C-alpha positions in Angstrom: 44.1 23.4 92.6 45.0 19.8 92.0 43.6 17.3 94.1 45.3 14.3 95.5 44.2 11.1 94.3 42.2 8.6 96.4 43.8 5.2 96.1 41.1 1.9 95.9 42.5 -1.6 96.4 40.4 -4.0 94.7 38.1 -3.9 91.7 35.6 -6.0 93.1 31.9 -5.2 93.9 33.1 -2.7 96.6 35.9 -1.5 95.1 34.2 -0.4 91.6 31.4 1.2 93.3 33.9 3.2 95.8 35.9 4.3 92.8 32.8 5.5 90.5 31.6 7.3 93.8 34.8 9.0 94.1 35.1 9.8 90.6 31.7 11.0 90.2 32.1 13.5 93.2 35.2 15.2 90.9 37.7 13.7 92.9 40.5 11.6 90.8 40.8 7.7 92.1 43.6 5.4 91.5 41.9 1.8 91.1 44.3 -1.1 91.9 43.6 -4.7 90.8 45.8 -7.4 91.0 43.9 -9.7 88.8 44.6 -10.9 86.2 48.3 -10.7 87.1 47.9 -12.5 90.2 44.7 -15.1 90.8 43.0 -15.8 93.4 40.8 -19.2 94.5 37.3 -18.4 93.3 37.9 -15.7 90.4 38.0 -16.7 87.0 38.5 -13.6 84.8 40.3 -10.2 85.3 37.0 -8.2 84.9 36.0 -5.6 87.4 33.0 -6.9 89.7 33.4 -10.4 88.9 30.5 -12.4 90.5 32.0 -15.7 91.8 28.8 -17.3 93.2 25.3 -16.5 92.8 24.1 -14.0 89.8 21.3 -13.0 92.3 21.2 -9.7 93.9 18.2 -11.0 95.6 14.8 -9.6 96.1 14.0 -6.0 94.3 11.0 -5.4 96.3 11.9 -2.1 98.1 8.6 -1.9 100.0 8.6 -5.4 101.7 12.2 -6.7 101.7 15.3 -4.9 103.5 17.7 -5.8 100.5 15.4 -4.5 97.9 15.2 -1.3 100.0 18.9 -1.3 100.0 18.6 -1.3 95.9 16.4 1.7 95.9 18.7 3.6 98.4 21.7 2.7 96.1 20.0 3.7 92.9 19.4 7.0 94.9 23.0 7.4 95.1 23.9 6.8 91.5 25.5 3.3 91.9 27.3 2.2 89.3 26.8 -1.5 90.7 22.8 -1.0 90.5 22.9 0.3 87.2 24.9 -2.4 85.6 22.7 -4.8 87.4 19.5 -3.3 86.0 21.2 -2.9 82.2 22.0 -6.8 82.3 19.4 -8.2 84.3 18.0 -11.8 83.3 14.4 -13.2 84.7 14.5 -14.2 88.3 11.0 -13.6 89.5 10.9 -11.2 92.2 14.6 -11.1 92.4 17.1 -9.1 90.5 19.4 -11.4 88.8 22.2 -10.4 86.2 24.0 -12.1 83.5 27.4 -12.1 85.4 29.8 -11.7 82.0 27.7 -8.6 80.9 27.2 -7.1 84.5 31.3 -7.5 84.9 31.8 -6.0 81.4 29.6 -3.1 82.0 31.4 -1.9 85.0 34.7 -2.3 83.5 33.7 -0.4 80.6 32.3 2.5 82.3 35.0 2.8 85.0 37.9 2.4 82.4 36.2 5.4 80.3 35.7 7.7 83.4 37.9 10.6 83.0 38.9 11.0 87.1 39.9 6.9 87.1 43.2 5.6 86.6 43.4 1.9 86.5 46.7 0.3 87.7 46.9 -3.7 87.6 49.2 -5.3 90.1 49.4 -6.2 93.5 49.7 -4.0 96.6 51.6 -6.1 98.4 51.9 -5.3 102.3 50.4 -1.8 103.7 50.4 0.8 101.2 53.1 3.3 100.7 53.2 6.2 103.1 52.6 8.9 100.6 48.8 7.6 100.0 47.2 9.6 102.7 43.8 8.3 101.4 43.2 4.6 100.7 40.2 2.5 100.5 41.0 -1.5 101.4 38.2 -3.0 99.3 40.3 -6.2 98.4 37.6 -8.5 99.8 37.8 -11.6 101.6 40.2 -12.8 99.0 42.9 -10.5 99.7 46.5 -11.4 98.6 48.2 -13.0 101.6 50.7 -10.1 101.6 48.1 -7.7 102.1 46.1 -9.5 104.7 49.2 -10.2 106.7 50.1 -6.5 106.8 46.2 -5.8 108.0 46.4 -8.4 110.9 50.0 -7.3 112.0 48.6 -3.6 111.8 45.2 -4.7 113.9 47.2 -6.5 116.5 44.6 -9.5 116.3 43.8 -12.2 114.0 40.9 -11.6 111.5 37.7 -13.8 112.0 37.1 -16.1 109.1 34.4 -18.5 107.8 33.8 -20.6 104.7 31.6 -19.5 101.8 30.2 -22.2 99.3 29.3 -21.6 95.5 26.4 -23.1 94.0 26.5 -25.4 90.8 25.5 -24.0 87.2 23.7 -26.3 84.7 23.1 -26.0 80.9 19.6 -25.4 80.3 19.1 -27.7 77.2 20.1 -30.5 79.5 17.3 -30.0 81.8 14.4 -32.5 81.1 11.3 -30.2 80.9 9.0 -33.3 80.5 9.6 -33.3 84.3 10.4 -29.8 85.5 8.5 -26.8 84.9 8.7 -23.2 84.8 7.0 -21.1 87.4 8.1 -18.4 90.1 7.1 -18.9 93.7 3.3 -17.6 93.9 3.6 -16.8 90.5 5.4 -13.4 91.8 7.1 -11.1 88.7 10.1 -10.0 89.0 11.7 -6.7 87.8 11.6 -8.1 84.2 8.0 -8.9 84.4 8.4 -12.8 84.2 6.1 -14.6 86.8 7.7 -17.8 85.6 11.5 -17.1 85.6 12.5 -20.3 87.7 12.6 -24.2 86.7 11.5 -26.2 89.1 12.0 -30.0 89.8 9.5 -32.0 91.8 10.5 -34.9 94.2 8.5 -37.5 96.0 9.2 -38.1 100.0 11.2 -41.4 98.7 13.1 -39.4 96.3 14.0 -36.5 98.8 14.8 -39.1 101.6 17.5 -41.1 99.4 18.7 -37.5 98.1 19.1 -36.4 101.7 21.2 -39.8 102.6 23.5 -39.2 99.4 24.1 -35.8 100.7 25.1 -37.3 104.0 27.2 -40.1 102.6 28.7 -38.3 99.7 32.9 -37.5 100.1 33.4 -33.8 101.1 36.1 -31.2 100.6 38.8 -31.6 103.0 40.0 -28.6 105.2 43.6 -28.0 106.0 44.5 -28.2 109.5 44.2 -24.2 109.9 40.9 -24.1 108.4 39.2 -26.6 110.4 37.9 -24.3 113.2 36.6 -21.9 110.5 32.8 -21.1 110.9 30.2 -21.2 108.1 28.3 -18.2 107.6 24.7 -19.1 108.4 23.2 -17.2 105.3 25.2 -19.4 102.9 25.6 -22.9 104.6 26.3 -25.7 102.3 23.4 -28.0 101.8 25.2 -31.2 103.3 25.7 -28.9 106.5 22.0 -28.0 106.3 21.0 -31.7 106.0 23.1 -32.7 109.0 21.2 -30.4 110.9 18.2 -32.5 110.2 16.7 -34.6 107.2 13.7 -31.9 107.2 15.7 -29.1 107.0 16.2 -28.4 103.2 12.2 -28.9 102.9 11.9 -25.6 104.8 14.9 -24.1 103.0 15.8 -23.9 99.8 13.9 -26.9 98.4 10.4 -26.0 100.1 7.7 -26.6 97.9 5.3 -23.9 98.8 4.1 -21.7 96.4 4.6 -23.7 93.2 1.9 -26.1 91.3 3.2 -28.8 88.6 0.7 -27.8 85.6 1.0 -31.5 84.6 -1.0 -32.9 87.6 -2.2 -29.8 90.2 -3.8 -32.3 92.4 -0.3 -34.0 93.4 1.9 -31.9 95.6 5.6 -32.3 95.4 7.1 -33.3 98.9 10.1 -31.2 97.8 11.3 -29.0 94.7 14.6 -27.9 93.6 14.7 -24.8 91.7 16.8 -23.2 89.3 17.4 -19.8 88.2 18.3 -18.2 85.1 22.0 -17.2 84.9 22.9 -15.7 81.8 21.3 -13.3 79.4 20.8 -16.0 76.6 19.0 -18.3 78.9 21.5 -21.0 78.4 22.8 -21.4 81.8 20.6 -22.0 85.3 22.2 -22.0 88.5 20.9 -24.3 91.5 19.3 -22.1 93.9 20.6 -22.3 97.5 22.7 -25.2 96.5 25.9 -24.3 97.7 28.2 -27.5 98.5 31.1 -28.9 99.5 30.6 -32.3 97.8 33.7 -33.3 95.7 33.3 -32.8 92.1 32.6 -36.3 91.1 30.1 -37.0 93.9 28.0 -33.6 92.8 27.5 -35.1 89.3 26.3 -38.2 90.7 24.2 -37.2 93.5 22.7 -33.7 91.7 21.7 -36.2 88.7 19.2 -38.2 91.1 17.2 -35.2 91.1 14.2 -35.6 88.7 14.8 -33.3 85.8 18.5 -33.2 86.2 19.2 -36.8 85.5 20.9 -35.7 82.1 22.2 -32.7 83.4 25.6 -31.3 82.0 27.2 -28.7 84.5 28.9 -25.6 83.3 30.5 -25.2 86.6 30.5 -27.3 90.0 30.0 -25.9 93.3 33.0 -25.2 95.5 34.0 -24.0 98.7 36.6 -21.0 99.5 37.7 -19.4 103.1 36.7 -15.8 103.6 38.0 -13.3 106.1 36.6 -10.4 107.6 37.6 -7.7 110.2 36.4 -7.5 113.9 35.2 -4.4 112.7 33.4 -2.9 115.9 36.9 -2.9 117.6 39.1 -1.8 114.6 37.1 0.9 112.4 35.6 4.3 113.6 32.2 5.5 112.2 33.5 6.5 108.9 35.3 3.2 108.5 38.7 4.5 109.0 41.2 1.8 110.8 41.4 3.7 114.5 45.4 2.2 114.5 46.0 4.3 111.0 43.2 6.2 109.8 44.6 6.9 106.1 43.0 3.6 105.6 39.6 2.9 105.2 37.7 -0.5 104.6 34.7 -1.3 102.6 33.1 -4.5 101.4 33.0 -7.9 102.8 35.9 -7.7 104.8 34.0 -5.0 107.1 31.6 -7.8 108.0 28.7 -7.7 105.9 27.3 -10.3 103.6 25.9 -10.5 100.3 26.8 -8.8 96.8 24.4 -5.7 97.7 25.7 -5.3 101.3 29.5 -5.1 100.1 28.7 -2.8 97.2 26.9 -0.6 99.8 29.8 -0.2 101.8 31.9 0.7 98.9 29.5 3.3 98.0 29.7 4.8 101.5 33.4 4.4 101.7 33.6 6.2 98.6 31.7 9.2 99.5 33.1 9.6 103.1 36.5 9.7 100.9 35.8 12.2 98.3 33.8 14.3 101.1 37.0 14.0 103.3 39.4 14.9 100.4 37.2 18.1 99.3 37.1 19.5 103.1 33.5 18.8 103.3 32.9 16.3 105.9 30.2 13.9 105.6 28.1 12.5 108.1 26.8 8.6 108.1 23.4 8.2 106.6 20.6 8.1 109.3 20.2 4.7 111.1 16.9 4.6 109.8 18.3 3.9 106.3 19.6 0.5 105.1 23.1 2.2 104.3 23.0 3.8 107.6 21.9 0.7 109.3 24.9 -1.5 107.8 27.5 1.4 108.6 25.8 1.4 112.2 26.2 -2.5 112.9 29.8 -3.0 111.5 31.2 0.0 113.6 29.3 -0.4 117.0 26.1 -1.9 116.6 26.7 -5.3 117.2 25.7 -6.2 120.8 29.2 -7.2 122.6 30.8 -4.3 120.8 32.8 -6.7 118.6 34.4 -8.4 121.7 34.5 -11.7 120.3 31.3 -12.9 118.7 30.9 -10.4 115.7 29.6 -12.2 112.8 29.1 -11.1 109.0 25.1 -9.6 108.6 22.9 -9.5 105.6 21.0 -6.4 105.5 17.4 -7.0 107.5 14.8 -4.7 108.9 16.0 -6.0 112.4 18.9 -3.3 112.1 16.7 -0.3 111.7 15.0 1.4 114.2 11.5 -0.3 114.4 8.0 1.5 114.1 4.7 0.3 115.2 2.7 -0.8 112.3 -0.8 -0.5 111.8 -3.4 -2.8 113.5 -6.3 -2.4 111.1 -7.0 -1.4 107.3 -8.0 1.6 106.1 -11.6 0.1 106.1 -11.3 -0.9 109.9 -10.7 -4.5 109.2 -8.0 -6.0 111.7 -5.1 -6.9 110.1 -3.5 -10.6 110.3 0.1 -10.8 111.6 1.2 -11.5 108.3 -0.4 -8.1 107.1 0.8 -5.8 110.1 4.5 -7.2 109.3 4.3 -6.4 105.5 2.5 -3.0 106.2 5.5 -2.2 109.1 8.1 -3.0 106.4 6.2 -0.9 104.2 6.3 2.0 106.7 10.3 1.5 107.6 10.9 1.5 103.8 9.1 4.8 103.1 10.7 6.4 106.0 14.2 4.9 105.0 13.9 6.8 101.4 12.6 9.8 102.7 15.5 10.0 105.4 18.0 9.0 102.7 16.7 11.9 100.3 17.4 14.3 103.5 20.6 13.3 103.6 21.5 13.5 100.0 19.9 16.8 100.3 22.0 18.0 103.0 25.4 16.8 101.3 24.4 18.5 98.1 23.9 21.8 99.9 27.1 21.6 101.6 29.0 21.1 98.3 27.1 24.1 96.6 28.7 26.3 99.6 
């Protein structure tokens, strides 16, 4: 029997992952992408899964970090995004960071070569045609105005929105290594085994105070009238917004000096430290960690060159700001990520109300599996809520406290979304554990439970498929 294709709109992280999962299940998929025929305010290429902000997938520690757990779960599900990330990784301490060009090229190549994938370039302007009876909308927060408008009209309410900021990228050869030094925080090794993955630029108290004042005084991007009431996402605040909340805020955020020692004078502790992380495989580009900014471009060059070690910095890309939109998913989507008002439409990615590269791809993974199972007549339940994948689905489809009545906000994966476990109070030798040790032990127990429950879910799906 011939199987009707599933249509996936958008070849970003979520759409690429969804298309891959559908194709791998033996179901034909048509992947629609408007780039490069129609550009967006943030993308620079026509490649699939282009990373427009950081090049980091964040922590790869599956035992003690929720996003690391999500990495592990997605790898077990055959994720194309995680496979491409692993194949194009660059040094980043305990994080998984990638060469963004190599990463996108690998995703694009594998999807274009898959026999079950058909790529159609061009904008899907408005709602999909009626004969597309299974569609995943993963057009992302930068969806075309025509499609976004059609979705708003269908839902009968305005989508929510927030601003997302981009950090600058510096040419490595212009960093003064007579001032800066290489070291990962607490000398922690990452997936590539490098314990000195970051470049660190130290600041004295006087330098820090002057820097904060420059941030506060510098000219900022101006918003249009319709953008002025758009809230920021708390997990990706511009550094100027953090500085406005208190002069010490950055010292306890992206500029915290803990876990780092200047080898030139170990007895002198920096008051604040700016970190840069490798951005490409050649090691020629480094991005400023946590330095999302809305400063105007000329001001960025002037202010960031006051950072010791960056006084001669040349920038491959300056920071920027763009508006993201997302659905009020608890009210609009069912437990299988389908639009209640039009069940042929599924949604995936950041537009559902998750935040972060990995989380967006994870929603694509689940949406793709849902769609493929439905097409094959084998309905699939969501992963258990004890897993990171299941916890994300539960959050966006009904886990929010007010049911999405008005305060639904984007969410990164975190252990708070998973059902809790009681951590041990004593070590194996009977020693009383400190609060920090108990917290780490509890996270590991939750991660072990998550992977076991995910394996059970995958096993059940495989058994149904074999019957």
